[in-house]
Each structure stands twice: as C-alpha cells, then as structure tokens.
VOPAGU-2260 file (C-alpha; in pm, 1 decimal, decimal comma):
REM VOPAGU-2260
SITE   aa  ch    i         X         Y         Z
SITE  UNK   A    0   13377,9    9025,6   10610,3
SITE  UNK   A    1   13463,9    8748,9   10858,1
SITE  UNK   A    2   13227,5    8578,5   11104,4
SITE  UNK   A    3   13145,4    8256,2   11281,1
SITE  UNK   A    4   12984,5    7997,1   11051,7
SITE  UNK   A    5   12746,2    7714,6   11133,8
SITE  UNK   A    6   12710,2    7419,3   10891,9
SITE  UNK   A    7   12353,1    7294,2   10847,2
SITE  UNK   A    8   12308,8    6925,9   10766,1
SITE  UNK   A    9   11929,9    6906,5   10727,1
SITE  UNK   A   10   11887,7    7188,3   10472,2
SITE  UNK   A   11   11670,1    7399,7   10704,1
SITE  UNK   A   12   11737,4    7773,1   10671,4
SITE  UNK   A   13   11529,5    8070,7   10788,0
SITE  UNK   A   14   11353,8    8290,3   10536,7
SITE  UNK   A   15   11579,9    8586,5   10466,6
SITE  UNK   A   16   11328,6    8863,9   10538,7
SITE  UNK   A   17   11311,7    8801,1   10912,9
SITE  UNK   A   18   11200,5    8438,6   10922,2
SITE  UNK   A   19   11267,1    8277,4   11260,1
SITE  UNK   A   20   11384,7    7921,8   11328,9
SITE  UNK   A   21   11525,2    7745,2   11629,1
SITE  UNK   A   22   11736,4    7435,3   11671,4
SITE  UNK   A   23   11909,0    7212,3   11925,6
SITE  UNK   A   24   12287,1    7167,9   11923,7
SITE  UNK   A   25   12466,3    6885,6   12105,5
SITE  UNK   A   26   12810,2    6918,9   11946,8
SITE  UNK   A   27   13033,0    7100,1   12201,6
SITE  UNK   A   28   13249,0    7269,6   11938,1
SITE  UNK   A   29   12960,6    7448,5   11768,3
SITE  UNK   A   30   12770,8    7503,0   12093,3
SITE  UNK   A   31   13066,5    7691,9   12240,5
SITE  UNK   A   32   13102,7    7884,0   11915,9
SITE  UNK   A   33   12739,2    8001,5   11933,1
SITE  UNK   A   34   12788,5    8116,8   12291,5
SITE  UNK   A   35   13102,9    8307,7   12189,4
SITE  UNK   A   36   12913,6    8470,8   11903,5
SITE  UNK   A   37   12645,2    8580,2   12150,0
SITE  UNK   A   38   12285,4    8695,4   12135,2
SITE  UNK   A   39   12232,0    8993,9   11907,3
SITE  UNK   A   40   12523,0    8912,0   11678,9
SITE  UNK   A   41   12522,4    8760,8   11332,1
SITE  UNK   A   42   12632,8    8418,5   11216,2
SITE  UNK   A   43   12666,7    8262,8   10870,7
SITE  UNK   A   44   12450,1    7953,3   10818,4
SITE  UNK   A   45   12547,2    7735,8   10521,9
SITE  UNK   A   46   12468,6    7385,6   10392,7
SITE  UNK   A   47   12682,4    7075,8   10401,8
SITE  UNK   A   48   12614,6    6904,1   10071,7
SITE  UNK   A   49   12548,9    6538,7   10147,8
SITE  UNK   A   50   12601,5    6448,1    9783,0
SITE  UNK   A   51   12926,7    6643,3    9745,1
SITE  UNK   A   52   13043,4    6562,7   10100,3
SITE  UNK   A   53   13163,5    6919,0   10122,0
SITE  UNK   A   54   13068,2    7268,5   10235,2
SITE  UNK   A   55   12852,0    7468,6    9994,9
SITE  UNK   A   56   12950,5    7836,9   10028,0
SITE  UNK   A   57   12611,5    8002,7    9962,5
SITE  UNK   A   58   12402,8    8039,1   10277,0
SITE  UNK   A   59   12205,0    8273,3   10498,7
SITE  UNK   A   60   12328,6    8554,5   10721,1
SITE  UNK   A   61   12127,2    8523,6   11043,4
SITE  UNK   A   62   12096,5    8710,6   11373,5
SITE  UNK   A   63   12112,4    8512,7   11698,6
SITE  UNK   A   64   11792,1    8611,7   11881,9
SITE  UNK   A   65   11822,8    8387,5   12187,1
SITE  UNK   A   66   12032,8    8109,5   12340,8
SITE  UNK   A   67   11938,6    7874,7   12623,2
SITE  UNK   A   68   12021,9    7528,2   12754,2
SITE  UNK   A   69   11775,3    7245,5   12772,2
SITE  UNK   A   70   11785,8    6891,7   12906,6
SITE  UNK   A   71   11756,9    6645,7   12621,1
SITE  UNK   A   72   11766,1    6321,2   12822,4
SITE  UNK   A   73   11679,1    6413,9   13183,9
SITE  UNK   A   74   11752,7    6071,9   13332,5
SITE  UNK   A   75   12107,7    6085,7   13189,2
SITE  UNK   A   76   12152,5    6458,5   13251,8
SITE  UNK   A   77   12230,0    6524,8   12885,3
SITE  UNK   A   78   12199,4    6896,5   12810,1
SITE  UNK   A   79   12192,4    7068,0   12472,9
SITE  UNK   A   80   12214,6    7428,8   12358,2
SITE  UNK   A   81   11907,8    7575,8   12190,0
SITE  UNK   A   82   11935,2    7872,5   11956,7
SITE  UNK   A   83   11673,8    8089,1   11789,4
SITE  UNK   A   84   11785,8    8280,6   11481,0
SITE  UNK   A   85   11625,9    8515,9   11232,0
SITE  UNK   A   86   11723,4    8532,5   10865,1
SITE  UNK   A   87   11867,9    8854,7   10726,2
SITE  UNK   A   88   12002,7    8803,9   10373,0
SITE  UNK   A   89   12160,7    8552,7   10137,4
SITE  UNK   A   90   12541,4    8556,9   10130,0
SITE  UNK   A   91   12838,5    8374,7    9984,8
SITE  UNK   A   92   13157,7    8287,1   10171,3
SITE  UNK   A   93   13498,8    8301,1   10009,4
SITE  UNK   A   94   13618,3    8012,7   10228,3
SITE  UNK   A   95   13615,7    7853,1   10573,2
SITE  UNK   A   96   13872,1    7800,9   10845,5
SITE  UNK   A   97   13855,6    7592,8   11162,1
SITE  UNK   A   98   13997,0    7777,7   11461,3
SITE  UNK   A   99   14008,0    7705,0   11833,1
SITE  UNK   A  100   13717,1    7941,3   11898,6
SITE  UNK   A  101   13500,3    7804,4   11615,6
SITE  UNK   A  102   13449,6    7770,0   11240,8
SITE  UNK   A  103   13502,4    8101,3   11063,6
SITE  UNK   A  104   13374,0    8203,5   10722,3
SITE  UNK   A  105   13584,3    8468,1   10552,2
SITE  UNK   A  106   13517,6    8684,5   10249,6
SITE  UNK   A  107   13143,9    8681,3   10323,5
SITE  UNK   A  108   12954,2    8890,7   10067,3
SITE  UNK   A  109   12587,0    8968,1   10022,4
SITE  UNK   A  110   12410,4    8815,2    9719,4
SITE  UNK   A  111   12104,2    8982,9    9575,5
SITE  UNK   A  112   11901,6    8714,7    9397,0
SITE  UNK   A  113   11682,3    8973,8    9224,4
SITE  UNK   A  114   11992,1    9142,8    9088,2
SITE  UNK   A  115   12129,2    8810,1    8966,2
SITE  UNK   A  116   11801,9    8742,9    8788,7
SITE  UNK   A  117   11814,3    9085,4    8622,8
SITE  UNK   A  118   12169,5    9010,2    8507,0
SITE  UNK   A  119   12055,2    8688,4    8340,9
SITE  UNK   A  120   12151,9    8437,8    8611,0
SITE  UNK   A  121   11824,6    8332,0    8778,2
SITE  UNK   A  122   11820,1    8120,6    9093,4
SITE  UNK   A  123   11550,5    7965,1    9309,3
SITE  UNK   A  124   11590,6    8020,8    9683,4
SITE  UNK   A  125   11523,6    7728,3    9918,4
SITE  UNK   A  126   11548,9    7923,0   10244,4
SITE  UNK   A  127   11232,7    7924,1   10455,7
SITE  UNK   A  128   11062,5    7626,2   10291,5
SITE  UNK   A  129   11106,3    7258,3   10218,9
SITE  UNK   A  130   11021,9    7109,6    9876,7
SITE  UNK   A  131   10858,0    6770,6    9918,0
SITE  UNK   A  132   10753,0    6679,3    9564,9
SITE  UNK   A  133   10641,8    6794,3    9225,4
SITE  UNK   A  134   10456,9    6709,4    8908,9
SITE  UNK   A  135   10471,9    6797,4    8540,5
SITE  UNK   A  136   10166,0    6847,4    8323,5
SITE  UNK   A  137   10150,3    6858,0    7944,2
SITE  UNK   A  138    9903,6    6996,1    7693,8
SITE  UNK   A  139    9764,8    6787,2    7409,6
SITE  UNK   A  140   10026,5    6933,2    7175,4
SITE  UNK   A  141   10314,5    6832,9    7410,4
SITE  UNK   A  142   10434,3    7193,4    7392,6
SITE  UNK   A  143   10229,2    7339,0    7678,7
SITE  UNK   A  144   10439,5    7224,8    7976,2
SITE  UNK   A  145   10398,3    7328,9    8337,9
SITE  UNK   A  146   10618,2    7215,3    8628,6
SITE  UNK   A  147   10496,4    7251,3    8986,9
SITE  UNK   A  148   10726,1    7207,8    9287,8
SITE  UNK   A  149   10535,1    7193,8    9616,9
SITE  UNK   A  150   10634,1    7184,5    9981,5
SITE  UNK   A  151   10573,9    7357,1   10314,0
SITE  UNK   A  152   10684,5    7669,1   10498,2
SITE  UNK   A  153   10907,4    7609,6   10801,5
SITE  UNK   A  154   10762,4    7875,6   11031,8
SITE  UNK   A  155   10392,2    7819,4   10976,0
SITE  UNK   A  156   10372,8    7472,6   10824,5
SITE  UNK   A  157   10157,9    7611,9   10542,4
SITE  UNK   A  158   10165,6    7455,3   10197,2
SITE  UNK   A  159   10363,1    7652,4    9937,5
SITE  UNK   A  160   10458,4    7596,4    9574,5
SITE  UNK   A  161   10642,9    7740,3    9276,8
SITE  UNK   A  162   10527,6    7696,2    8917,6
SITE  UNK   A  163   10726,1    7724,3    8595,7
SITE  UNK   A  164   10563,3    7735,2    8252,8
SITE  UNK   A  165   10807,5    7603,7    7993,4
SITE  UNK   A  166   10588,8    7627,5    7686,0
SITE  UNK   A  167   10791,1    7528,2    7379,6
SITE  UNK   A  168   11125,2    7539,6    7561,6
SITE  UNK   A  169   11180,3    7171,4    7633,2
SITE  UNK   A  170   11048,1    6829,0    7538,8
SITE  UNK   A  171   10827,4    6649,7    7793,1
SITE  UNK   A  172   11103,6    6397,5    7873,9
SITE  UNK   A  173   11344,0    6673,8    7969,0
SITE  UNK   A  174   11077,0    6859,0    8167,2
SITE  UNK   A  175   11034,8    6554,2    8389,0
SITE  UNK   A  176   11410,1    6543,4    8452,1
SITE  UNK   A  177   11415,2    6916,0    8531,4
SITE  UNK   A  178   11134,7    6875,1    8784,3
SITE  UNK   A  179   11328,0    6614,0    8982,1
SITE  UNK   A  180   11659,0    6800,3    8952,5
SITE  UNK   A  181   11515,1    7124,2    9093,7
SITE  UNK   A  182   11378,7    6938,8    9396,6
SITE  UNK   A  183   11709,9    6762,5    9443,7
SITE  UNK   A  184   11908,9    7086,9    9422,5
SITE  UNK   A  185   11684,0    7270,3    9669,9
SITE  UNK   A  186   11709,3    6985,8    9920,7
SITE  UNK   A  187   12085,8    6952,9    9884,1
SITE  UNK   A  188   12195,3    7317,1    9858,6
SITE  UNK   A  189   11887,0    7519,9    9966,0
SITE  UNK   A  190   11924,6    7688,1    9627,0
SITE  UNK   A  191   11889,7    7599,7    9259,6
SITE  UNK   A  192   12121,9    7771,0    9012,4
SITE  UNK   A  193   12185,3    7681,3    8647,4
SITE  UNK   A  194   12503,0    7501,8    8759,3
SITE  UNK   A  195   12342,9    7300,6    9040,0
SITE  UNK   A  196   12047,1    7222,6    8813,9
SITE  UNK   A  197   12277,3    7075,9    8549,3
SITE  UNK   A  198   12466,8    6870,1    8806,2
SITE  UNK   A  199   12148,1    6743,2    8969,3
SITE  UNK   A  200   12003,7    6649,6    8629,4
SITE  UNK   A  201   12314,0    6442,0    8566,2
SITE  UNK   A  202   12297,6    6271,5    8904,2
SITE  UNK   A  203   11926,8    6203,6    8882,6
SITE  UNK   A  204   11946,0    6037,3    8541,0
SITE  UNK   A  205   12250,8    5831,6    8638,3
SITE  UNK   A  206   12073,3    5699,5    8947,3
SITE  UNK   A  207   11755,4    5626,6    8751,9
SITE  UNK   A  208   11956,4    5430,5    8493,6
SITE  UNK   A  209   12128,6    5244,9    8778,1
SITE  UNK   A  210   11789,3    5153,9    8924,9
SITE  UNK   A  211   11682,7    5005,4    8589,7
SITE  UNK   A  212   12009,7    4817,3    8549,0
SITE  UNK   A  213   11994,9    4665,7    8896,4
SITE  UNK   A  214   11620,2    4604,8    8882,4
SITE  UNK   A  215   11633,9    4407,5    8558,2
SITE  UNK   A  216   11963,0    4228,4    8622,5
SITE  UNK   A  217   11864,1    4108,5    8970,4
SITE  UNK   A  218   11486,5    4084,8    8918,4
SITE  UNK   A  219   11409,1    4358,2    9169,6
SITE  UNK   A  220   11129,6    4570,9    9019,3
SITE  UNK   A  221   11077,7    4755,9    9346,8
SITE  UNK   A  222   11403,6    4950,5    9295,2
SITE  UNK   A  223   11290,2    5101,4    8963,8
SITE  UNK   A  224   11284,0    5479,4    8995,1
SITE  UNK   A  225   11445,2    5496,2    9340,0
SITE  UNK   A  226   11708,8    5770,6    9377,1
SITE  UNK   A  227   11852,6    5973,0    9663,4
SITE  UNK   A  228   11586,1    6235,5    9606,1
SITE  UNK   A  229   11305,3    5982,0    9654,5
SITE  UNK   A  230   11093,3    5764,2    9430,4
SITE  UNK   A  231   11031,0    5894,5    9079,5
SITE  UNK   A  232   10668,3    5874,0    8974,8
SITE  UNK   A  233   10668,1    5747,9    8616,2
SITE  UNK   A  234   10492,0    5483,2    8404,9
SITE  UNK   A  235   10760,0    5217,5    8457,3
SITE  UNK   A  236   10766,7    5259,1    8836,1
SITE  UNK   A  237   10388,2    5262,8    8863,1
SITE  UNK   A  238   10343,5    4958,4    8640,6
SITE  UNK   A  239   10613,5    4770,1    8831,2
SITE  UNK   A  240   10425,8    4828,0    9157,9
SITE  UNK   A  241   10094,7    4719,9    9005,9
SITE  UNK   A  242   10237,6    4409,1    8835,3
SITE  UNK   A  243   10429,7    4303,4    9146,6
SITE  UNK   A  244   10115,1    4319,8    9360,0
SITE  UNK   A  245    9917,3    4117,4    9102,6
SITE  UNK   A  246   10185,7    3852,7    9060,8
SITE  UNK   A  247   10245,9    3817,0    9433,7
SITE  UNK   A  248    9875,8    3754,5    9489,5
SITE  UNK   A  249    9874,5    3487,6    9216,4
SITE  UNK   A  250   10173,7    3304,8    9360,4
SITE  UNK   A  251   10032,3    3304,4    9712,8
SITE  UNK   A  252    9706,9    3157,0    9579,9
SITE  UNK   A  253    9910,4    2872,2    9429,6
SITE  UNK   A  254   10019,6    2778,9    9781,4
SITE  UNK   A  255   10381,0    2896,0    9767,6
SITE  UNK   A  256   10528,1    3042,7   10085,8
SITE  UNK   A  257   10589,6    3419,5   10103,8
SITE  UNK   A  258   10956,3    3399,2   10005,0
SITE  UNK   A  259   10896,9    3173,6    9704,8
SITE  UNK   A  260   10596,6    3382,9    9604,6
SITE  UNK   A  261   10793,0    3707,5    9618,3
SITE  UNK   A  262   11084,3    3565,3    9420,5
SITE  UNK   A  263   10855,5    3433,7    9144,9
SITE  UNK   A  264   10647,0    3754,4    9144,9
SITE  UNK   A  265   10957,6    3965,4    9096,8
SITE  UNK   A  266   11074,5    3751,2    8805,7
SITE  UNK   A  267   10737,9    3759,4    8632,8
SITE  UNK   A  268   10698,3    4134,6    8694,4
SITE  UNK   A  269   11027,7    4218,0    8525,4
SITE  UNK   A  270   10941,1    3988,6    8235,2
SITE  UNK   A  271   10597,0    4145,2    8186,4
SITE  UNK   A  272   10725,3    4498,3    8222,1
SITE  UNK   A  273   11010,8    4470,1    7973,2
SITE  UNK   A  274   10778,2    4298,0    7724,5
SITE  UNK   A  275   10488,0    4543,1    7760,0
SITE  UNK   A  276   10709,2    4850,7    7744,0
SITE  UNK   A  277   10936,6    4704,8    7475,1
SITE  UNK   A  278   11250,3    4746,8    7687,5
SITE  UNK   A  279   11553,7    4532,7    7611,6
SITE  UNK   A  280   11698,6    4307,7    7881,0
SITE  UNK   A  281   12043,2    4332,1    7721,0
SITE  UNK   A  282   12312,4    4483,4    7938,6
SITE  UNK   A  283   12419,1    4825,5    7814,7
SITE  UNK   A  284   12088,1    4885,6    7639,5
SITE  UNK   A  285   11826,3    4822,4    7908,7
SITE  UNK   A  286   11926,7    5110,4    8135,5
SITE  UNK   A  287   11898,2    5374,2    7864,5
SITE  UNK   A  288   11575,5    5232,0    7721,4
SITE  UNK   A  289   11427,6    5207,6    8069,6
SITE  UNK   A  290   11515,3    5569,8    8136,4
SITE  UNK   A  291   11377,2    5708,3    7811,5
SITE  UNK   A  292   11090,5    5475,1    7721,7
SITE  UNK   A  293   10987,1    5358,6    8068,4
SITE  UNK   A  294   11060,4    5653,0    8296,0
SITE  UNK   A  295   11006,0    5935,6    8050,1
SITE  UNK   A  296   11340,9    6100,2    8130,7
SITE  UNK   A  297   11605,6    6253,9    7908,3
SITE  UNK   A  298   11974,0    6209,2    7995,4
SITE  UNK   A  299   12116,1    6467,7    7754,1
SITE  UNK   A  300   12328,4    6733,3    7930,7
SITE  UNK   A  301   12162,6    7072,8    7954,2
SITE  UNK   A  302   12323,2    7373,9    7790,1
SITE  UNK   A  303   12384,0    7655,3    8036,7
SITE  UNK   A  304   12192,9    7913,9    7834,0
SITE  UNK   A  305   11893,1    7683,6    7811,1
SITE  UNK   A  306   11901,0    7608,7    8184,1
SITE  UNK   A  307   11911,2    7980,7    8259,5
SITE  UNK   A  308   11607,0    8034,0    8039,8
SITE  UNK   A  309   11427,4    7752,1    8220,4
SITE  UNK   A  310   11492,9    7891,5    8569,1
SITE  UNK   A  311   11371,0    8233,9    8455,3
SITE  UNK   A  312   11026,3    8076,5    8419,2
SITE  UNK   A  313   11013,1    8003,2    8793,0
SITE  UNK   A  314   10969,2    8261,4    9069,6
SITE  UNK   A  315   11259,5    8328,6    9302,9
SITE  UNK   A  316   11074,4    8156,0    9586,4
SITE  UNK   A  317   10712,2    8075,2    9686,2
SITE  UNK   A  318   10652,6    8429,4    9814,0
SITE  UNK   A  319   10743,3    8624,2    9497,1
C-alpha cells in the first residue's frame, strides 16, 4: 500500500482506536500535500527520530477529518494550515520517497501489537499519550521490583501510567536503567520494542557516564545525571544538588562575590561527593564508578531474550 506520509517531530500521535488530534502546519510542502490528500482520506504519520536523525518507519495510519486555514501572525498576514486527524491503526512503512506532490510512504502494512505480543515480541505503544517521568521501587529483598512510567493523555490531559513488575528478573541497578530507557524510547519513537529498549539503554548509560566525566573533570556537579531524556533522579545527582546549595551559602557568607562563591562551591561539592560516595577522580575509572556506585545504573548490554521478557511485564499501553 502507498500513501502520503507526514513526519512528526514532536512525538505526538493520535490514539489508534479513534483518538483525535489537531495541529498547525506552516511548511508549504507538507501543507500542499495534506490538501492533495484531502478530507476523508488516510495519511501515514511517522516519527522523525531526533537521536538517529532519520525517519523511523513505524507510525500511525490516520484519517484526515478536517482541514482549514488560520492566521498565525495577523499583523504580518502569516497563514498556516490546520488539520484534525483521527488514529486508525499502527503500521509500518517499507520506505519513503519524496515526490513533487508530497512525501510518499510505500509498502505500508498494518501491525497488530497484540499479535506481536502473542508471538513473543512485546512492544509498548506511545501513541495517544506522553510519558513525562518514572520511578522504580524495590522490596526489602531487592528482588521485588516495580517500574512505573507516568504521563498524560493527549486528548483529555488526564494522568495515565503503565506499571511493570520485574520480580526476580533484573537487579535494581538494571531496573533503573530500564526505566529511563523506556521513557527515552517512547519519546523518541512513540514505541518501545526490545531493539529500541536496548539501544536506548546504551545511549542513556553513555550519556550518564559522560555527565560524570565532565562533572568531575571540570568541577561542574550540576551536570551529573543530565541526559537528553532529562535529569536522572539518583543518589549522586540529589546529593550534588544538596551539597552545592550548602557550599554556595557558605561561600557567600564569607563575603565572596557570586562568581567566586559558585566556583569554590562547585569545587568543594565535587570533592565532598567523590569522598562520601567513594568514587575515584581518576580518568577512565570515575565515569564507571559514578554510574554504578553513584547513579545506581548498570551499563551491561541487555540480551534480547531478557529484554523481551521485561517488556512482557508491561501493558501494551495505559488503556490495556
């Protein structure tokens, strides 16, 4: 099947059982394409992966419910095209081709996520909602592990969440990494598969290690735990914030100006943190120790079978 395709840069997709969304389009190429497609016809919505800098071929087949123009900046007479679409089903494209009349997706096939799950390849669908955060809780035996990913529903704004119980399947350090990787995958691809989960786990741990390396080397404790997916809540990040506030207050009381106070507070914070958490300041060692001992993350690559078993513990989406 071949049809017009619309790349989505903000990760917002309608829920596939009739969820409705609308957006504003200023780009003339895609605006003309939507008009050519026409109200009542279907279009393939798919994500542009910011991290991959490429098209991701799994998206949502949607029906164009309405099209209208609207002034965006009245005083400059700038007009945009508004479109309202309703989600139909999840699909995969075989490829894309730019043509004069618009971007075309070819080889578009329906994907049944429930069928994939039954065949042993579970996925989490990110259409219709936006994950905003998560947390991992552990039992006293460190074996009772529960991961919660929370967010909100696009249409209604209501809070939603998915919960996975990974009792005995992973160590707490890996559970924390999985939590962040699922959020990252859903934001980037509007889906989380075993493959995207593994890739996002790799990226998340590499960026966390980079934050430790830069933070210690340049005495910048405020960068600890900062990645593209946000700020990781962990003991090292929380202690860095607390120590930096304490030290800054002390330096200001000594009469130093704000710049001198901040510089000295940063230096003292890194020194206190590495000492209290027993983290080396040696290059090549500090990043890994900071990740494992300070941030409670595990950088070991996940085996595909294990990642499949993990995703089976989560529902397909917040409504199942």
